[in-house]
C-alpha positions in Angstrom: 9.1 -125.6 57.7 11.6 -127.3 60.1 15.0 -125.7 60.4 18.0 -127.8 59.3 20.5 -128.5 62.1 23.4 -130.9 62.7 26.4 -132.2 60.9 26.3 -133.7 57.4 28.4 -136.6 56.4 30.1 -137.1 53.0 29.0 -139.7 50.6 32.1 -141.5 49.6 34.2 -140.7 46.5 37.3 -138.7 46.1 39.3 -138.0 49.2 38.8 -140.5 52.0 37.7 -139.4 55.4 40.6 -139.0 57.8 43.2 -138.1 55.2 45.2 -134.9 55.4 43.6 -133.5 52.2 43.0 -129.8 53.0 39.4 -128.6 53.1 37.9 -126.9 50.1 34.8 -125.7 52.0 34.3 -125.5 55.8 30.9 -124.4 57.1 30.7 -124.0 60.9 27.7 -123.1 62.9 25.7 -121.8 59.9 22.4 -120.3 61.0 20.0 -118.5 58.7 17.0 -116.5 59.8 14.5 -114.6 57.7 12.7 -111.5 58.8 8.9 -111.7 58.1 5.8 -109.8 59.2 5.3 -112.6 61.8 8.8 -112.2 63.1 12.1 -114.1 62.7 11.9 -117.5 61.0 14.7 -119.9 61.6 15.6 -121.7 58.3 19.0 -123.3 59.3 20.3 -123.8 62.8 24.0 -124.5 63.4 25.0 -126.4 60.2 28.5 -127.9 60.1 29.8 -129.1 56.8 33.3 -130.0 55.4 34.1 -130.7 51.8 37.5 -131.7 50.5 38.7 -131.4 46.9 37.5 -134.3 44.8 34.8 -135.2 47.3 31.1 -135.5 46.7 28.8 -134.6 49.7 25.1 -135.2 49.8 22.9 -132.9 51.9 19.8 -134.8 52.8 16.6 -133.5 54.4 12.9 -133.3 54.0 11.3 -130.5 51.9 11.6 -127.2 53.7 14.5 -128.3 55.9 17.0 -125.7 54.6 19.0 -127.5 51.9 18.4 -124.8 49.3 18.8 -122.0 51.8 22.2 -123.4 52.9 23.3 -123.6 49.3 22.2 -120.0 48.6 24.0 -118.9 51.8 27.2 -120.4 50.5 26.7 -118.7 47.2 26.0 -115.3 48.8 22.5 -115.2 47.2 20.3 -114.5 50.2 18.7 -111.1 50.3 20.5 -109.0 52.9 17.4 -106.9 53.8 15.3 -109.9 54.8 17.8 -112.5 56.0 20.6 -112.8 58.6 23.5 -115.2 58.5 25.5 -116.3 61.5 28.5 -118.7 61.6 31.4 -119.2 59.2 31.6 -120.2 55.6 35.3 -120.6 54.5 36.4 -121.4 51.0 40.0 -122.6 51.1 40.4 -120.6 54.2 38.8 -117.4 52.9 35.8 -116.2 54.9 32.7 -115.6 52.8 30.2 -114.4 55.5 30.2 -110.6 55.4 32.1 -110.4 52.1 31.0 -107.3 50.1 28.9 -108.1 47.0 31.5 -106.6 44.7 34.0 -109.3 45.9 31.4 -112.1 46.1 30.7 -111.7 42.4 34.2 -112.9 41.7 33.7 -115.9 44.0 30.5 -116.9 42.2 31.3 -118.6 39.0 35.0 -118.6 39.3 35.3 -120.5 42.6 31.8 -121.7 43.4 28.9 -122.3 41.0 25.4 -123.6 41.5 23.0 -125.6 39.3 19.6 -124.3 40.3 16.6 -126.5 41.0 14.3 -124.8 38.4 16.2 -123.7 35.3 13.1 -121.9 33.8 13.1 -119.4 36.6 16.9 -119.2 36.8 17.4 -118.4 33.2 16.4 -114.9 31.9 13.6 -115.2 29.4 14.7 -112.0 27.6 18.1 -113.3 26.5 19.1 -116.2 24.3 20.6 -119.2 26.1 24.0 -118.7 24.6 24.1 -115.0 25.6 23.5 -115.9 29.2 26.4 -118.3 29.4 28.7 -116.1 27.2 28.1 -113.2 29.6 29.6 -115.2 32.5 32.6 -116.1 30.3 33.2 -112.5 29.3 33.0 -111.4 32.9 35.3 -114.0 34.4 37.8 -114.6 31.6 37.6 -111.4 29.6 36.8 -113.3 26.4 35.7 -111.4 23.2 32.1 -112.1 22.0 33.3 -114.4 19.2 35.6 -116.4 21.5 32.9 -116.6 24.2 30.4 -117.9 21.6 32.8 -120.6 20.5 33.4 -121.6 24.1 29.6 -121.7 24.7 29.1 -124.0 21.8 31.8 -126.3 23.2 30.2 -126.3 26.6 26.8 -127.1 25.2 28.2 -130.0 23.2 30.0 -131.2 26.4 26.7 -131.4 28.4 25.1 -133.4 25.6 23.0 -130.8 23.8 22.2 -131.8 20.2 23.1 -129.1 17.6 24.7 -126.8 20.2 25.1 -123.9 17.7 21.4 -123.8 17.2 20.7 -123.9 21.0 23.0 -120.9 21.5 20.5 -118.8 19.5 17.3 -120.0 21.2 15.4 -118.4 24.1 14.7 -120.4 27.3 11.0 -120.9 26.4 12.0 -122.5 23.1 13.9 -125.2 24.9 12.6 -128.4 26.6 13.0 -128.8 30.4 15.9 -131.2 29.9 17.6 -128.8 27.5 17.2 -125.9 29.9 18.7 -128.0 32.7 21.7 -128.8 30.5 22.1 -125.0 29.7 22.2 -124.4 33.5 24.8 -127.1 33.9 26.9 -125.5 31.1 26.6 -122.1 32.8 27.7 -123.5 36.1 30.7 -125.2 34.5 31.7 -122.2 32.4 33.9 -120.6 35.1 35.6 -123.9 35.9 34.7 -123.6 39.6 36.4 -125.3 42.4 33.1 -126.2 44.1 29.9 -127.1 42.2 26.6 -127.1 44.1 23.7 -129.0 42.5 20.3 -128.0 44.1 18.4 -131.3 43.7 
């Protein structure tokens, strides 16, 4: 796989380039390497990226170029034992590289959320769809189980799931691919994040 390098450019919407809108996310010199039996593998080399509030940015590259790895680095989801990250990832000025996992858990969901590429593997097959979204609501907002369930039904309705109260009680394998994707979108939106990353 070729390593991603260079500077991305925003696809227009929201804040216009050159305005004084403060940066929501600033990535500078991001490099990610993985330790393998064959040695170090470079996945991302020196990525620079700026996103302002209200702006949509498209990260474009061929398969294996490092798009998902870059997203997971921003989310703090790369395994520390087999990966190394260099550079800077700042969310509204707060440095995320090197942040302890206990603090990163608060960043994930509340400030930054991600819609994963494959919802079947991202959702836990042992828990009902509603439980998985409600868990995030209870963690981030301290909602009671009944209040979290009510909020989940509202989120499921907002993302276009038919009969959301029924979907809350179903397991991921009982849902179609499109329904699972909508559950993932609802989960990402649950914490009302400042930055939403959509992996393809």
